[in-house]
N, C-alpha and C positions, 0 to 999 in steps of 0.2 A: 504494500499500500504506500501511497504517497500523499503528502499534505499539500493542498492547492493554495499556496501562499498568495498568489495573485488574485484569486477569486476572493479570498478573505479581505484583502486590501480593497478590492473594488467594492465589495459589499459594505465596506465601512466608510464609503464616500471618497475613496481614492487616497493617493499618497499624502497630499497636503492636509486633508481633513483628519485622517487617521493620526499623522505625526503630531498635529496641533492638539488633538484631543487627549493623546496619552502622554504628551510631553517629551517626544523624541524629536531629533532632526529629521529633516525631510529625506536625508540620505539613507537613514535606517531602513525604512520600508523597501527602498530600491535594493539595498544590500540583502535583505531577507529574500527578495525575489531572485536576485542573481545567485545566491547561495542555495536557493530552494529549501530554505529552513528558517524557523523562527524559534526563539527560546521559550520555554514553558513560562518564564517570568513575564515576557512580553505578551504572550498569549493570555496570561491571567489579567494583565493590565487592560488588554482589549476587551475581555469579557466583562470587566467592571464597568466599562463605558458604553458597550454596545450589546443589545439583546440578540445574541447569535447563538445558534447551536452548532457548535465547532464540529460536531460529527459529520455534518454535511460536506466539510472540506476534505475528508479522507476519501481518496479514490484508488481504485485498483491501479496498479502500475501497468505498463505496456504489456508485460509478460503474463500478467494475471496470476502469478504464483507467489508474489510478495518478495521475490528475489530481484536484486539488482542485476545489470547486464555487465558487471565488472569482471 
């Protein structure tokens, strides 16, 4: 499975809105998207400010078996 960071950010109103709301720089959400990961601390901060069901952002990976292609 993978976590769709971009969709989460989009659903929070985009990079600028999310960054301003949780008190991080605008570069932070871009870094999360580039690295395709977000820390649990920041995810918790997002949950405090946005009414989101984080389960919907977990998606099957391309292989469908939960394994990476490394």
